N, C-alpha and C positions, 0 to 999 in steps of 0.2 A: 505495501501500501505505501500511498506516495505521502497519505498525511496519517494520523491519528490521534483519537479523542485526548484532547490536555493537552496536545502537542504546541508550541506558541510556532506563529507562524508569521510572515512581516506578507500588507497584501495592498493593493490601492484602492480606493475609491475608483468606480469606471463610470456611475450612475445614481441618482437615487431619485424613485419619485416619492413625493410626502403624499400625493395624495392616495397613493393603495400601501402605503407603506413599505416600500421597497425600495432595498438594497440594491447594485451591482457588484461586486468585488472579482479580484483577479489577482492570484499568487505568479505569472508571468511577468516578465520582466519585460518593462516598455521599448518597444522597437524605436531606435531612433527616429522614423520617420513619424513616428506620435509626432514630433514638435518640429518637423516640416512645414515652411513657410510656404502655402499654395499660389502667394506671389511666385515663388525663385524657380526658374527652371532648372533640370536635375541630364542629364547624361544618360541614356539609358540605350540599349543593346535590343532589338527585337528577336526572340528565339524560337517563337512559333505563331502560328496563325492560325482562326478560328473563326468559320464564316460572322461571325459576331462580333471579333476584334480581336487585338494582337496582344501574346503574352511577354511582356519585356523585363528582362533585370536592368533594374533601375541602382543607380550610384549616387548615394547623397552627397550633394555639393557640401565639401568645408566637412565632410567625417568620413564618407570612403564606404559606407556602410551600404552595400549591396541586397538588396530582395528584389523578388520575382509579384507583380504588379501586370494587371491588365488597363489595357486604353479601351473603349465600349468602339464598335467604328460609328457612332453617332458621333463620336469626340475625335479625329483623328482630324476632319477637316470639316469648315463651314459647306453647306449642303449638302447635296443628298451621296453616297457611298454605294456603288451595288456592286462591288466587289472587293475586296477588304487586299487581295491579291494585287490590284493596276495600281495602288494607290503608294 
């Protein structure tokens, strides 16, 4: 087992819904990408294509951390994308 009753652990609060008395916690390490500024551009390498989008290995600017993410075909360019492989 990963945890046991009575064990002290460190957690992060992910969200709180006071209306229903619910709190979501996580014991996982926070990804460096969680602090990424959405206005900052990062370098990436297309790893594979699907009909709905492209899977990218993204390198976090200034940190060098690499994680995989997916760009939906509607976010590849302005306008209609008929075939992702043509882009």
